[in-house]
Backbone atoms as SQL, in Angstrom:
CREATE TABLE atoms (id INTEGER PRIMARY KEY, chain TEXT, resi INTEGER, resn TEXT, atom TEXT, x REAL, y REAL, z REAL);
INSERT INTO atoms VALUES
  (1, 'A', 1, 'MET', 'N', 0.844, -1.180, 0.000),
  (2, 'A', 1, 'MET', 'CA', 0.000, 0.000, 0.000),
  (3, 'A', 1, 'MET', 'C', 0.884, 1.236, 0.000),
  (4, 'A', 2, 'MET', 'N', 0.584, 2.170, -0.835),
  (5, 'A', 2, 'MET', 'CA', 1.386, 3.386, -0.934),
  (6, 'A', 2, 'MET', 'C', 0.824, 4.454, -0.011),
  (7, 'A', 3, 'PHE', 'N', 1.723, 5.194, 0.594),
  (8, 'A', 3, 'PHE', 'CA', 1.336, 6.317, 1.438),
  (9, 'A', 3, 'PHE', 'C', 1.460, 7.597, 0.635),
  (10, 'A', 4, 'GLU', 'N', 0.501, 8.415, 0.798),
  (11, 'A', 4, 'GLU', 'CA', 0.618, 9.721, 0.173),
  (12, 'A', 4, 'GLU', 'C', 1.356, 10.628, 1.126),
  (13, 'A', 5, 'LYS', 'N', 1.798, 11.743, 0.608),
  (14, 'A', 5, 'LYS', 'CA', 2.594, 12.679, 1.392),
  (15, 'A', 5, 'LYS', 'C', 1.889, 13.072, 2.687),
  (16, 'A', 6, 'GLY', 'N', 0.600, 13.305, 2.654),
  (17, 'A', 6, 'GLY', 'CA', -0.160, 13.682, 3.838),
  (18, 'A', 6, 'GLY', 'C', -0.136, 12.601, 4.906),
  (19, 'A', 7, 'ASP', 'N', -0.146, 11.337, 4.480),
  (20, 'A', 7, 'ASP', 'CA', -0.126, 10.234, 5.437),
  (21, 'A', 7, 'ASP', 'C', 1.193, 10.182, 6.198),
  (22, 'A', 8, 'LYS', 'N', 2.313, 10.421, 5.502),
  (23, 'A', 8, 'LYS', 'CA', 3.615, 10.406, 6.168),
  (24, 'A', 8, 'LYS', 'C', 3.709, 11.530, 7.187),
  (25, 'A', 9, 'THR', 'N', 3.196, 12.688, 6.841),
  (26, 'A', 9, 'THR', 'CA', 3.203, 13.814, 7.767),
  (27, 'A', 9, 'THR', 'C', 2.371, 13.486, 8.989),
  (28, 'A', 10, 'MET', 'N', 1.255, 12.831, 8.779),
  (29, 'A', 10, 'MET', 'CA', 0.408, 12.452, 9.896),
  (30, 'A', 10, 'MET', 'C', 1.154, 11.501, 10.819),
  (31, 'A', 11, 'ASP', 'N', 1.866, 10.540, 10.269),
  (32, 'A', 11, 'ASP', 'CA', 2.646, 9.622, 11.087),
  (33, 'A', 11, 'ASP', 'C', 3.692, 10.382, 11.895),
  (34, 'A', 12, 'LYS', 'N', 4.349, 11.335, 11.259),
  (35, 'A', 12, 'LYS', 'CA', 5.358, 12.139, 11.958),
  (36, 'A', 12, 'LYS', 'C', 4.694, 12.944, 13.077),
  (37, 'A', 13, 'ASP', 'N', 3.537, 13.501, 12.814),
  (38, 'A', 13, 'ASP', 'CA', 2.806, 14.258, 13.837),
  (39, 'A', 13, 'ASP', 'C', 2.406, 13.359, 15.005),
  (40, 'A', 14, 'GLN', 'N', 1.983, 12.158, 14.684),
  (41, 'A', 14, 'GLN', 'CA', 1.604, 11.213, 15.733),
  (42, 'A', 14, 'GLN', 'C', 2.811, 10.846, 16.594),
  (43, 'A', 15, 'ILE', 'N', 3.954, 10.662, 15.954),
  (44, 'A', 15, 'ILE', 'CA', 5.182, 10.341, 16.690),
  (45, 'A', 15, 'ILE', 'C', 5.563, 11.497, 17.612),
  (46, 'A', 16, 'GLU', 'N', 5.478, 12.709, 17.092),
  (47, 'A', 16, 'GLU', 'CA', 5.806, 13.881, 17.904),
  (48, 'A', 16, 'GLU', 'C', 4.824, 14.032, 19.066),
  (49, 'A', 17, 'LEU', 'N', 3.551, 13.787, 18.802),
  (50, 'A', 17, 'LEU', 'CA', 2.547, 13.864, 19.857),
  (51, 'A', 17, 'LEU', 'C', 2.810, 12.812, 20.927),
  (52, 'A', 18, 'LYS', 'N', 3.129, 11.596, 20.505),
  (53, 'A', 18, 'LYS', 'CA', 3.438, 10.521, 21.449),
  (54, 'A', 18, 'LYS', 'C', 4.638, 10.899, 22.318),
  (55, 'A', 19, 'LYS', 'N', 5.669, 11.432, 21.693),
  (56, 'A', 19, 'LYS', 'CA', 6.863, 11.844, 22.442),
  (57, 'A', 19, 'LYS', 'C', 6.507, 12.937, 23.448),
  (58, 'A', 20, 'PHE', 'N', 5.732, 13.916, 23.007),
  (59, 'A', 20, 'PHE', 'CA', 5.304, 14.996, 23.899),
  (60, 'A', 20, 'PHE', 'C', 4.515, 14.450, 25.090),
  (61, 'A', 21, 'LEU', 'N', 3.576, 13.559, 24.818),
  (62, 'A', 21, 'LEU', 'CA', 2.745, 12.999, 25.885),
  (63, 'A', 21, 'LEU', 'C', 3.574, 12.152, 26.854),
  (64, 'A', 22, 'GLU', 'N', 4.534, 11.410, 26.339),
  (65, 'A', 22, 'GLU', 'CA', 5.416, 10.630, 27.213),
  (66, 'A', 22, 'GLU', 'C', 6.227, 11.545, 28.117),
  (67, 'A', 23, 'GLU', 'N', 6.711, 12.652, 27.569),
  (68, 'A', 23, 'GLU', 'CA', 7.460, 13.621, 28.379),
  (69, 'A', 23, 'GLU', 'C', 6.573, 14.207, 29.472),
  (70, 'A', 24, 'ARG', 'N', 5.323, 14.509, 29.140),
  (71, 'A', 24, 'ARG', 'CA', 4.382, 15.066, 30.125),
  (72, 'A', 24, 'ARG', 'C', 4.094, 14.054, 31.228),
  (73, 'A', 25, 'VAL', 'N', 3.953, 12.791, 30.854),
  (74, 'A', 25, 'VAL', 'CA', 3.711, 11.746, 31.858),
  (75, 'A', 25, 'VAL', 'C', 4.912, 11.644, 32.791),
  (76, 'A', 26, 'ASN', 'N', 6.116, 11.615, 32.229),
  (77, 'A', 26, 'ASN', 'CA', 7.329, 11.536, 33.051),
  (78, 'A', 26, 'ASN', 'C', 7.438, 12.749, 33.975),
  (79, 'A', 27, 'TRP', 'N', 7.131, 13.932, 33.438),
  (80, 'A', 27, 'TRP', 'CA', 7.153, 15.155, 34.243),
  (81, 'A', 27, 'TRP', 'C', 6.147, 15.048, 35.387),
  (82, 'A', 28, 'SER', 'N', 4.958, 14.549, 35.093),
  (83, 'A', 28, 'SER', 'CA', 3.913, 14.413, 36.111),
  (84, 'A', 28, 'SER', 'C', 4.312, 13.423, 37.199),
  (85, 'A', 29, 'VAL', 'N', 4.927, 12.337, 36.801),
  (86, 'A', 29, 'VAL', 'CA', 5.387, 11.337, 37.778),
  (87, 'A', 29, 'VAL', 'C', 6.437, 11.965, 38.692),
  (88, 'A', 30, 'HIS', 'N', 7.350, 12.729, 38.106),
  (89, 'A', 30, 'HIS', 'CA', 8.391, 13.382, 38.905),
  (90, 'A', 30, 'HIS', 'C', 7.772, 14.401, 39.868),
  (91, 'A', 31, 'GLN', 'N', 6.829, 15.194, 39.374),
  (92, 'A', 31, 'GLN', 'CA', 6.145, 16.177, 40.217),
  (93, 'A', 31, 'GLN', 'C', 5.423, 15.475, 41.368),
  (94, 'A', 32, 'ASP', 'N', 4.787, 14.354, 41.073),
  (95, 'A', 32, 'ASP', 'CA', 4.066, 13.598, 42.092),
  (96, 'A', 32, 'ASP', 'C', 5.007, 13.112, 43.184),
  (97, 'A', 33, 'LYS', 'N', 6.202, 12.691, 42.807),
  (98, 'A', 33, 'LYS', 'CA', 7.184, 12.234, 43.802),
  (99, 'A', 33, 'LYS', 'C', 7.593, 13.382, 44.721),
  (100, 'A', 34, 'ILE', 'N', 7.777, 14.555, 44.156),
  (101, 'A', 34, 'ILE', 'CA', 8.135, 15.722, 44.968),
  (102, 'A', 34, 'ILE', 'C', 6.990, 16.065, 45.915),
  (103, 'A', 35, 'LEU', 'N', 5.778, 16.048, 45.404),
  (104, 'A', 35, 'LEU', 'CA', 4.613, 16.341, 46.244),
  (105, 'A', 35, 'LEU', 'C', 4.455, 15.313, 47.359),
  (106, 'A', 36, 'GLU', 'N', 4.769, 14.067, 47.071),
  (107, 'A', 36, 'GLU', 'CA', 4.700, 13.029, 48.097),
  (108, 'A', 36, 'GLU', 'C', 5.731, 13.291, 49.203),
  (109, 'A', 37, 'LYS', 'N', 6.922, 13.727, 48.824),
  (110, 'A', 37, 'LYS', 'CA', 7.941, 14.070, 49.820),
  (111, 'A', 37, 'LYS', 'C', 7.469, 15.232, 50.694),
  (112, 'A', 38, 'ILE', 'N', 6.852, 16.226, 50.064),
  (113, 'A', 38, 'ILE', 'CA', 6.332, 17.365, 50.824),
  (114, 'A', 38, 'ILE', 'C', 5.268, 16.883, 51.799),
  (115, 'A', 39, 'GLU', 'N', 4.366, 16.047, 51.319),
  (116, 'A', 39, 'GLU', 'CA', 3.299, 15.526, 52.170),
  (117, 'A', 39, 'GLU', 'C', 3.871, 14.773, 53.377),
  (118, 'A', 40, 'ASN', 'N', 4.885, 13.967, 53.155),
  (119, 'A', 40, 'ASN', 'CA', 5.511, 13.218, 54.253),
  (120, 'A', 40, 'ASN', 'C', 6.132, 14.153, 55.287),
  (121, 'A', 41, 'LYS', 'N', 6.768, 15.212, 54.820),
  (122, 'A', 41, 'LYS', 'CA', 7.386, 16.166, 55.747),
  (123, 'A', 41, 'LYS', 'C', 6.321, 16.931, 56.525),
  (124, 'A', 42, 'LEU', 'N', 5.231, 17.273, 55.869),
  (125, 'A', 42, 'LEU', 'CA', 4.127, 17.936, 56.573),
  (126, 'A', 42, 'LEU', 'C', 3.523, 17.010, 57.630),
  (127, 'A', 43, 'TYR', 'N', 3.437, 15.736, 57.309),
  (128, 'A', 43, 'TYR', 'CA', 2.939, 14.766, 58.273),
  (129, 'A', 43, 'TYR', 'C', 3.877, 14.687, 59.487),
  (130, 'A', 44, 'GLU', 'N', 5.177, 14.702, 59.239),
  (131, 'A', 44, 'GLU', 'CA', 6.151, 14.711, 60.342),
  (132, 'A', 44, 'GLU', 'C', 5.958, 15.942, 61.224),
  (133, 'A', 45, 'MET', 'N', 5.739, 17.083, 60.579),
  (134, 'A', 45, 'MET', 'CA', 5.526, 18.321, 61.330),
  (135, 'A', 45, 'MET', 'C', 4.258, 18.223, 62.185),
  (136, 'A', 46, 'LYS', 'N', 3.232, 17.647, 61.629),
  (137, 'A', 46, 'LYS', 'CA', 1.976, 17.469, 62.365),
  (138, 'A', 46, 'LYS', 'C', 2.196, 16.587, 63.584),
  (139, 'A', 47, 'GLU', 'N', 2.933, 15.503, 63.403),
  (140, 'A', 47, 'GLU', 'CA', 3.198, 14.606, 64.529),
  (141, 'A', 47, 'GLU', 'C', 4.004, 15.302, 65.625),
  (142, 'A', 48, 'LEU', 'N', 4.976, 16.106, 65.238),
  (143, 'A', 48, 'LEU', 'CA', 5.753, 16.855, 66.232),
  (144, 'A', 48, 'LEU', 'C', 4.859, 17.843, 66.979),
  (145, 'A', 49, 'ALA', 'N', 3.983, 18.513, 66.264),
  (146, 'A', 49, 'ALA', 'CA', 3.078, 19.479, 66.890),
  (147, 'A', 49, 'ALA', 'C', 2.115, 18.773, 67.843),
  (148, 'A', 50, 'GLU', 'N', 1.601, 17.629, 67.440),
  (149, 'A', 50, 'GLU', 'CA', 0.701, 16.875, 68.309),
  (150, 'A', 50, 'GLU', 'C', 1.425, 16.366, 69.551),
  (151, 'A', 51, 'TYR', 'N', 2.656, 15.949, 69.378),
  (152, 'A', 51, 'TYR', 'CA', 3.452, 15.509, 70.518),
  (153, 'A', 51, 'TYR', 'C', 3.629, 16.659, 71.510),
  (154, 'A', 52, 'ALA', 'N', 3.952, 17.824, 70.991),
  (155, 'A', 52, 'ALA', 'CA', 4.141, 18.997, 71.849),
  (156, 'A', 52, 'ALA', 'C', 2.836, 19.364, 72.565),
  (157, 'A', 53, 'ARG', 'N', 1.726, 19.191, 71.875),
  (158, 'A', 53, 'ARG', 'CA', 0.431, 19.514, 72.472),
  (159, 'A', 53, 'ARG', 'C', 0.063, 18.520, 73.574),
  (160, 'A', 54, 'ASN', 'N', 0.429, 17.261, 73.397),
  (161, 'A', 54, 'ASN', 'CA', -0.013, 16.207, 74.315),
  (162, 'A', 54, 'ASN', 'C', 0.870, 16.012, 75.539),
  (163, 'A', 55, 'TYR', 'N', 2.066, 16.555, 75.512),
  (164, 'A', 55, 'TYR', 'CA', 2.997, 16.341, 76.624),
  (165, 'A', 55, 'TYR', 'C', 3.506, 17.679, 77.135),
  (166, 'A', 56, 'GLU', 'N', 3.791, 17.674, 78.403),
  (167, 'A', 56, 'GLU', 'CA', 4.405, 18.867, 79.001),
  (168, 'A', 56, 'GLU', 'C', 5.912, 18.753, 78.797),
  (169, 'A', 57, 'LEU', 'N', 6.432, 19.644, 77.998),
  (170, 'A', 57, 'LEU', 'CA', 7.832, 19.553, 77.584),
  (171, 'A', 57, 'LEU', 'C', 8.698, 20.554, 78.340),
  (172, 'A', 58, 'THR', 'N', 9.941, 20.170, 78.518),
  (173, 'A', 58, 'THR', 'CA', 10.908, 21.106, 79.087),
  (174, 'A', 58, 'THR', 'C', 11.306, 22.095, 77.999),
  (175, 'A', 59, 'GLN', 'N', 11.962, 23.157, 78.407),
  (176, 'A', 59, 'GLN', 'CA', 12.404, 24.147, 77.426),
  (177, 'A', 59, 'GLN', 'C', 13.398, 23.539, 76.431),
  (178, 'A', 60, 'ILE', 'N', 14.235, 22.645, 76.909),
  (179, 'A', 60, 'ILE', 'CA', 15.196, 21.978, 76.022),
  (180, 'A', 60, 'ILE', 'C', 14.459, 21.149, 74.974),
  (181, 'A', 61, 'GLU', 'N', 13.426, 20.419, 75.399),
  (182, 'A', 61, 'GLU', 'CA', 12.646, 19.615, 74.453),
  (183, 'A', 61, 'GLU', 'C', 11.910, 20.505, 73.441),
  (184, 'A', 62, 'ILE', 'N', 11.387, 21.613, 73.923),
  (185, 'A', 62, 'ILE', 'CA', 10.714, 22.564, 73.032),
  (186, 'A', 62, 'ILE', 'C', 11.697, 23.095, 71.995),
  (187, 'A', 63, 'ASN', 'N', 12.889, 23.445, 72.453),
  (188, 'A', 63, 'ASN', 'CA', 13.915, 23.949, 71.531),
  (189, 'A', 63, 'ASN', 'C', 14.288, 22.901, 70.482),
  (190, 'A', 64, 'ARG', 'N', 14.409, 21.647, 70.909),
  (191, 'A', 64, 'ARG', 'CA', 14.734, 20.565, 69.964),
  (192, 'A', 64, 'ARG', 'C', 13.622, 20.379, 68.935),
  (193, 'A', 65, 'LEU', 'N', 12.379, 20.432, 69.400),
  (194, 'A', 65, 'LEU', 'CA', 11.260, 20.307, 68.481),
  (195, 'A', 65, 'LEU', 'C', 11.236, 21.469, 67.479),
  (196, 'A', 66, 'ASN', 'N', 11.521, 22.664, 67.977),
  (197, 'A', 66, 'ASN', 'CA', 11.562, 23.826, 67.094),
  (198, 'A', 66, 'ASN', 'C', 12.652, 23.681, 66.035),
  (199, 'A', 67, 'VAL', 'N', 13.788, 23.159, 66.425),
  (200, 'A', 67, 'VAL', 'CA', 14.871, 22.923, 65.461),
  (201, 'A', 67, 'VAL', 'C', 14.404, 21.928, 64.403),
  (202, 'A', 68, 'GLN', 'N', 13.773, 20.841, 64.843),
  (203, 'A', 68, 'GLN', 'CA', 13.274, 19.837, 63.900),
  (204, 'A', 68, 'GLN', 'C', 12.230, 20.442, 62.960),
  (205, 'A', 69, 'LEU', 'N', 11.315, 21.228, 63.524),
  (206, 'A', 69, 'LEU', 'CA', 10.278, 21.862, 62.706),
  (207, 'A', 69, 'LEU', 'C', 10.888, 22.815, 61.677),
  (208, 'A', 70, 'ASN', 'N', 11.869, 23.576, 62.108),
  (209, 'A', 70, 'ASN', 'CA', 12.521, 24.510, 61.186),
  (210, 'A', 70, 'ASN', 'C', 13.272, 23.785, 60.079),
  (211, 'A', 71, 'MET', 'N', 13.896, 22.666, 60.415),
  (212, 'A', 71, 'MET', 'CA', 14.592, 21.882, 59.389),
  (213, 'A', 71, 'MET', 'C', 13.584, 21.336, 58.376),
  (214, 'A', 72, 'LEU', 'N', 12.472, 20.813, 58.863),
  (215, 'A', 72, 'LEU', 'CA', 11.443, 20.298, 57.967),
  (216, 'A', 72, 'LEU', 'C', 10.877, 21.417, 57.090),
  (217, 'A', 73, 'LYS', 'N', 10.694, 22.581, 57.692),
  (218, 'A', 73, 'LYS', 'CA', 10.194, 23.729, 56.940),
  (219, 'A', 73, 'LYS', 'C', 11.158, 24.091, 55.805),
  (220, 'A', 74, 'GLN', 'N', 12.453, 24.087, 56.082),
  (221, 'A', 74, 'GLN', 'CA', 13.455, 24.387, 55.052),
  (222, 'A', 74, 'GLN', 'C', 13.451, 23.324, 53.946),
  (223, 'A', 75, 'GLU', 'N', 13.305, 22.064, 54.352),
  (224, 'A', 75, 'GLU', 'CA', 13.269, 20.987, 53.359),
  (225, 'A', 75, 'GLU', 'C', 12.046, 21.130, 52.458),
  (226, 'A', 76, 'ILE', 'N', 10.919, 21.496, 53.047),
  (227, 'A', 76, 'ILE', 'CA', 9.703, 21.710, 52.263),
  (228, 'A', 76, 'ILE', 'C', 9.900, 22.879, 51.305),
  (229, 'A', 77, 'HIS', 'N', 10.499, 23.930, 51.793),
  (230, 'A', 77, 'HIS', 'CA', 10.748, 25.088, 50.940),
  (231, 'A', 77, 'HIS', 'C', 11.633, 24.703, 49.750),
  (232, 'A', 78, 'PHE', 'N', 12.660, 23.913, 50.000),
  (233, 'A', 78, 'PHE', 'CA', 13.538, 23.448, 48.934),
  (234, 'A', 78, 'PHE', 'C', 12.748, 22.630, 47.900),
  (235, 'A', 79, 'LEU', 'N', 11.897, 21.732, 48.375),
  (236, 'A', 79, 'LEU', 'CA', 11.092, 20.912, 47.472),
  (237, 'A', 79, 'LEU', 'C', 10.105, 21.775, 46.679),
  (238, 'A', 80, 'GLU', 'N', 9.533, 22.778, 47.322),
  (239, 'A', 80, 'GLU', 'CA', 8.628, 23.690, 46.623),
  (240, 'A', 80, 'GLU', 'C', 9.367, 24.428, 45.506),
  (241, 'A', 81, 'GLN', 'N', 10.604, 24.809, 45.767),
  (242, 'A', 81, 'GLN', 'CA', 11.397, 25.487, 44.740),
  (243, 'A', 81, 'GLN', 'C', 11.639, 24.564, 43.550),
  (244, 'A', 82, 'GLN', 'N', 11.834, 23.276, 43.819),
  (245, 'A', 82, 'GLN', 'CA', 12.004, 22.311, 42.728),
  (246, 'A', 82, 'GLN', 'C', 10.739, 22.261, 41.874),
  (247, 'A', 83, 'LEU', 'N', 9.585, 22.261, 42.536),
  (248, 'A', 83, 'LEU', 'CA', 8.318, 22.233, 41.800),
  (249, 'A', 83, 'LEU', 'C', 8.186, 23.480, 40.926),
  (250, 'A', 84, 'LEU', 'N', 8.466, 24.625, 41.509),
  (251, 'A', 84, 'LEU', 'CA', 8.310, 25.873, 40.783),
  (252, 'A', 84, 'LEU', 'C', 9.296, 26.000, 39.628),
  (253, 'A', 85, 'SER', 'N', 10.528, 25.552, 39.838),
  (254, 'A', 85, 'SER', 'CA', 11.534, 25.668, 38.777),
  (255, 'A', 85, 'SER', 'C', 11.183, 24.782, 37.598),
  (256, 'A', 86, 'GLU', 'N', 10.516, 23.684, 37.836),
  (257, 'A', 86, 'GLU', 'CA', 10.144, 22.789, 36.754),
  (258, 'A', 86, 'GLU', 'C', 8.903, 23.271, 36.021),
  (259, 'A', 87, 'LEU', 'N', 8.159, 24.165, 36.624),
  (260, 'A', 87, 'LEU', 'CA', 6.985, 24.715, 35.946),
  (261, 'A', 87, 'LEU', 'C', 7.383, 25.755, 34.906),
  (262, 'A', 88, 'ASN', 'N', 8.531, 26.385, 35.112),
  (263, 'A', 88, 'ASN', 'CA', 8.966, 27.450, 34.200),
  (264, 'A', 88, 'ASN', 'C', 9.768, 26.915, 33.055);
């Protein structure tokens, strides 16, 4: 069966579309992994906050929890920057 010129172009367009869609899927999977990491860190922060709420802590323990919370906050900020940089 012979292909006319229009048919070959259509095949090329389909190939380009497939490649584009595969790239979008890979990008989405990567974004999802970053979002999952953020979610896990937020969950850790929630657990630390609940622990602080449920127990009477010494000032040293409060300071340690604050350090942990601040570290998690920085890690989340870093992950958010990764998300934003990939959007541009």
